[in-house]
N, C-alpha and C positions, 0 to 999 in steps of 0.2 A: 504493500500500500504506500503510495507516495503522499507526502505532506502537501496539502492544498492551501495551507495558510493557518498556522497556529498562532493563537493570541493568548498571552499569559497575563492575567491580572496579578500584579506583583507589588511588593514594597521592598526597597533595597535592603533593609535590615532584618526582614522577616526570615527566620531560619527555615520555615516551611517553604517559602518561595525559593530560597537558596538551594534547597534540595532539588526542586523541579528544574531550576536553571542548570544545575550540574547534570541532571539526567538528559535534558535536551541537548546539551553540549556533547555529552558522551555518545549520544545516539546520532550526532551530526545533523540535527534537525533545525532548520531555520525557524525563527519565531519573532513576533513583535511583542512588545510589552505595553500594557496599559497600567499606568502607575496609580496606586491607591495609597495616599499618604495616611498611614495609620496614626501617627502622632498628632495629625490635624483632624482626626476622626472622620476622614472622608469615607471610611467603610460603613458609617452609619447613615449616609445619605440615601435618598430614594433611588438614585441612579444605580449605585452599586448594590443596594438592597434587592433590586430586581434581578441582578445577576446571581447573588448568593444571599438568601434570606438569613443565613448564619452570620453575615457581615464579617466574614473571614477571608483572607487570602491564603493560598493561591486559588485561582480558578483558571482552568484551561478551556479555551474555546477552540474546537476543531470542526470547522464547518458549522453544521447545525447542532453539534454535540456540545453540551456543557458538562465539564467534569470537575468535581470538587474533591477536596481532601488530597493532600500531597502524595500519600502512598498510593491511593487509587489512581491519581493522575500518572504517576511514574509507572505503575504496572500496566496501565492502559497504553502508554507510549511504547512500552517494551513489547506488548502483545500486538499492537496495531501497526507498528513500524519496524521493519528489519533494522534500519539504521546501520551504524558502524560497529555496534556490539550489542550483546544481550546483557541486561542488568540482573536477570534472574538465572541462576545456574541450571544445568540440564537435568540434574537428578532431583527427585522429590526430597531426599534427605538434605541436600545442599540448599534447596529453595527454602525448606523449613528453617534451616539455621540462619540464613541471611534475613528472612522475614522476622524471625524472633529478635535478632539484634536490632533491626530497624524499629520494631514495635516497642522495644525497651526504651528507645528514645522518644518515639512519637506518642506513646501512650503513658509512659511512666516518668519521664524526665521533663520533657518540653511543656506539657500542659500545666505543670506546677510553677513554671517561672516565665510564662510568656507575658506580653504587655498587658493584656486585659486583666489577668490575675493580679499583677502588680498594681494596676490602677484601682482594682476593686479593694485590695487590702488597704491601700492608702485612703481611698474615699470612704469606705464603709466602716473601717476599724481604726482609722487614724494611725496606721502602722508607720513608724518613722522609717526614714531611708535606711538607716543602719540595720534595723530588723528585717526589712525587705531584702536587703543584700545578703544578710545571713541566711534567710530562708532559701534564696536562690542557690547560694553556694552549697548549702547542705544537700539539697535534692540532686544537684549535678554530681557532687562527690559520691553520694550513695549509689547513684546509677552507674557512674564510671567504675566504682569498685567491682560491681557485678559484671560489667562488660569486660573489664580487664581480666577478671578471673576466667570468664568464658573463652576469651581469645587465647589466654595462656594455656588453657586445657584442650585446645583444638589442634589436631594434626592437619586440618584443612587450611589453616592460615598460612599465607605466603607473604608477598609484599603488601597484600591488602587483607581485609577481613576474611575473604574466602579465596584462597589461591593467589595467582599472580595477575589477575585482572580485577579492576574495580567492579563492585556489585552494588545492589540495593543497600546493603549494610553500610558501605563506605559513603554512599550518597547521603545517608542520614547521619553518620557519625561526624563528618567533617564540619557541617554547620553547628553541631552541638559543641564541638571543640572550640569553634569560633565564639559561641556564647559563653563557654567556660572562661575563656581568656577575658572577655568583656567583664565577667563577674569576678575577675581576679582569683579564680580557682587555682590552687597550686597543682600543677600537672606533673610534678616530679614523681608522685607515687604511681603514675600510669605510663610506664615506658613503652608499652606495646601500642597504646592509643596514640602516643606522641609519634612513634615511628610510622604508623599508618598515616597519620595526618601529614607528616613530612613527605611521604611517598606520593600521596594524593596531590598535594599542592605543587608538586613538580609537573603535573599534567596540565596542559593548556585548558582542558575542559573545566577543571576545578578553578584554575586561576581566573578565567574569564567570568566565572559565576560568583566570585567573591563580592561581598556587599559593596565595598568601596569602589569596585569597578563598574557599578551600575549607573545608567544615565540619570536616575533620580537621587543618587547619593549626593550629599552636600559637597560642594566644591570648596576646598580650603583656600 
């Protein structure tokens, strides 16, 4: 199937959008971006609300198809487009492993420290900045401890989470490492995660997807 015109609703600093940008780049699929400024609450406007009633990014438009949720978008791209590589491994066992690693981030780490949660803690509970930062660091560290242990216990790991080609797991891991650095998490206890991050960021697909390289990123 050939790409007929992919459009990604995105925000430069959103790690969920970062994942999808990496996947699109790894697949070699051209796309345009529609920028939704989360910090300015553009996601709550009627125009974007018609695209996604959840008022969340990313959203992918592929012709008449509207696909929401980052993991669903990435798996859709992998199934619908041959692209330059496959992001899900060939065997059921390997696919289960990379999906589990991705979901540890998407389901167990990221939802506890994304923007709307931080805003809610501040608005509804008057949680000071120091406490919000401590909350964020705690849940990233807890998640990374488990991920590091699973990576260390796997014979399937190579340059990346699964073998010597990037997979769905790496697509999710690298944006979360970016978030960890923003939160001043000490990454010294996670040498395997750091090594995978270094290997991934050597690849053009990951470099091009970095938040600071997006058109809507603030210019210094």
